[in-house]
N, C-alpha and C positions, 0 to 999 in steps of 0.2 A: 306575110304568116301574122306579123305585128299588125297588119294594115288589119287583119283579119278579127282579131284576139280583140284589136285597141289594144296593147301599148310597146311604150315606146321604144324605139334601137336602141336608145343611151339605157333603158332601165333591165331594157333583154342580155347589151353584155355585161353590165354591172352584175348582175344576178349570173353570169355565165364565170363570173370571175370569182363571185365568192359562195357556189351553191357546194364545190365542197372541204369551206372550212368548216371547220368542232364553232361549234355553236358556242359562243362565249361564255356562256354559266354552265355548264355542263357539269362542270370542276364543285362550282355553290349545289348544284342541281344534288350532283351525287350524293354532297354531306347532307342535304337536306332530305333525301330521302332513307341513307342510311339513321340520320337520326329519329322519323316517322318510324323506317322498320324494329328501332333497337324498342320508341316510347310510342307507340299508338297513335295512343290517348293528347299527345303536344300538339297544341292549335299553334298558327302560326306564330304568334311572338311569344310562347314557348320553344321553338326553336328559329330564330332566332336572340335568345337569352341564350340558350347552350348554345349557335354559333360563339357569337362573342364569348363567354367565358372556356370553354374548350377546346376551338378551333379559331382561334387567334378574328374573329371574324370583324373588319373594322366600318364595312359597307352599310347600308340604309335598312329597316327594320320595311321602311314602303318596297324594297327591290324584291325583297323575304315570300312577300304576302303577293307581290303580282306574281313571282314565283309557283309561288304555292294555289294558287286561280289559276293561273293557267295549266297548270301540268294537275289541278284533279289530287289537289293534296291538303286543303282544304278540311278541319275536323267537321262532324256533324256532332252536333248536340240529340240526346236519347235524353234518357228519363230525370223527374226530379224526385231529390228526397222528400220523405211522409217525418210526421212527426211522429215518435212510439209515445212517450209518457204521457202520462194524466196528471193532473190539479190532485193534489189535493187539497179541498175548500173547506174541510174542519179545520186544518191543523194553520201554522202561523204563518203564513211569507215572509220574507228576509226584503226587501225593499231592491229597489232597482237601479243599483249604485255603478254599473257602467255607462247603463246613457249609451248602449252602442257605440261604446266608446275602445274597439279592439285595438288601438297601438298598444304598447309599452318601452321601456328605454332599457329594462335590462332585461334579462331572463328571470321566473321565478317571482313576475310583481302581478301577473293576472295568467290564474288559470279558466276555464271554461272544460266544464264537463256535457254529459249527453248519452244516452242507450240509442242501441238500435238493434232491430231482432234479422238475423239469416236467416236465409233455412235451407237447412240441411234434407236429405231421407229420415233422420234419427230422430227429426221435426226439427222446435225453432233451436238459435244460434243467438247468445245474445249478444254484444260489448257493449262491455261498460269503457268511456276514453276521457280522460284531459289531454285537455290542450292547450297548449305553454303561446301565450297572443307574442311578445319577443320575438321569437323564429317560426312558431308551426307550427313549430314539432308535438310530433302526440309523444309526451313525459309519459303519460300512466295508462294501463289498457287489461283490461282483462276480459274474460270473456267464460259464458256458463249456460246451462240452460233451462235457468230458472230469469224472474229481475231483480230482485229481492235487494231492500236494500242495502246488503253482504257486497253485493257485487260493485258497487258502484264505491263501498267501501276502501276495496279491497282494491281497486283503479285509484285511486284517488294516496291511498297510501302508500301504495307498490311506486305510485312520481317522487311523493314526500320524503321515503328515506334513498331515491334511487341520486336526489339532485341535493339532499338534505337544504331541502325548501322548506320554509320557513313565515308568519307572516300576509301571505301570499291574498288575493280580492281576488275571490275563486263563484266564478257567474252559472249557472244557470236554470232550469224552466225548473216552474216552478211542481214538480212533479214529484209522490208521496215519497221516494226515494231520499229527492234533497230537502225531501221539511221533517225527517223522520226523526225520532232525537238521535239515532245512534250515528245518523252521519254529522250531525248538529257538533251530539259528543266529540268523531273526527275534527272536525273541524277546528273544535277551542283546542284541543287539544294541541294539533301545529299553527296556530295563533292567527288562522286564517278569517277574513270578514267575509259572511256573505251576502251575498247578490242571487239576486231573482229576476228571471223575466216578467212582464207584464204579464196579466192573463189574453191570450189571443192574437198577439205580438211575435209573431216569428222572427221577425229579424233582429229581436231583442237576442238571441243565441245567434247571429246569421255564420258565423266565422267558422261552427264550428259542424253546422248545415252542413256546411258545404266542404268540409272533408269528408262529412260521413255520403254527402253525393259524386263525388272525387272515386271514394273503397269505394262506390254500388259499381260507378258508369266502369271505370276502368277494371276492376278485377270480379265483382257479385254477380252480375252479369252477360257479364264472360264467358263463365264458366259453368255456369247453370247451378248452381250447389245445391240446390232440391236433389240433385241424381249424385252427392255424393254424400259419405259418411265427414257422423259433427268433426270426428279430429281430425281429420282429411283437410273440409272447413279449418278448422282454428290455426293449425297447421299454415294453410295461403297466406291467415288473413295476420298473424304476428309476422312474417317472413314479409308480404307487402308493407306490413307500416313499417315494421322495423329496420329490413335493411332497400328496399323503394324507398317512398316514400318518407325517409325523417332525413338518408340518407344519400340519394343520387338524385331523385325527382327534381327537376327543373321545378321554383316555388317563388312567385311571381312577385311577392309583397316584400321578395327578399331581395330584387332586385336580381333575381334569377341560380340566385344560390340555395341548397334544399337545405334543411333545417338546421340541422346538427352539421353542418358547415359553417354555417348564421354565427350559428354557436360558440364554436372555436372560434374563430377569427371574432367574437364581441371577445373567450377570457384573453385568446395571446395579445388586445390589443392597450390589455388590464395590467399584462405581467410588467413591472418595475423594468424601465433600461437599463442590462447591464453597464456601468462609469467605462 
């Protein structure tokens, strides 16, 4: 039979001895499947970070990548986010002070802002959000059935009051909401320095756009919000951001730590050491 199948006798007996042994990566693969089941939008790298942070995994990333490929657990990429706000050509825009440098050494140093729309059964829901470059946390958000400047003002003031923040660099696109008098007066009240993207340069606010892409890919496109009431969608978006994204979701720029966990670690390290 070995001659007919062109298999060596030694190879056959080796297979015979090991065929009933459990797969050496069974336990690791079970953990990978569990992580994907709980976080269906995690790719191989986020699974690797989750294993490191919460499962005491000490192996290599390439083994996780290999297992994901072999067992069809790779993440498929879909939708791309689109910009919503329109520039007010008549308004005087601020300079681009951030220059695509989205790094920050401490909380409330650099904030980003933008608006996105979400379809619901009752019409369009608009979400204004404020992201802190330090840890990627959404520090302020506001939702309404309009996209007036007041929506963005409410998102900013919510963030500033919540974190008692003052004197940050605030970056956005050149939408009319952000060039409005009421918005600039609000920034001045909190000592904020305004920065704006260059016209037609989507990468100038790429980190904020990336958050909206994540929100839509991991929530909006999955639940078909256009079939749900606006209040239901509001509740879902709020829970996704405040409970999951800010506190539980693996965030790769933080070395895997969820946004508010990185912030907590920062403040703990700043506390004076007991003598």
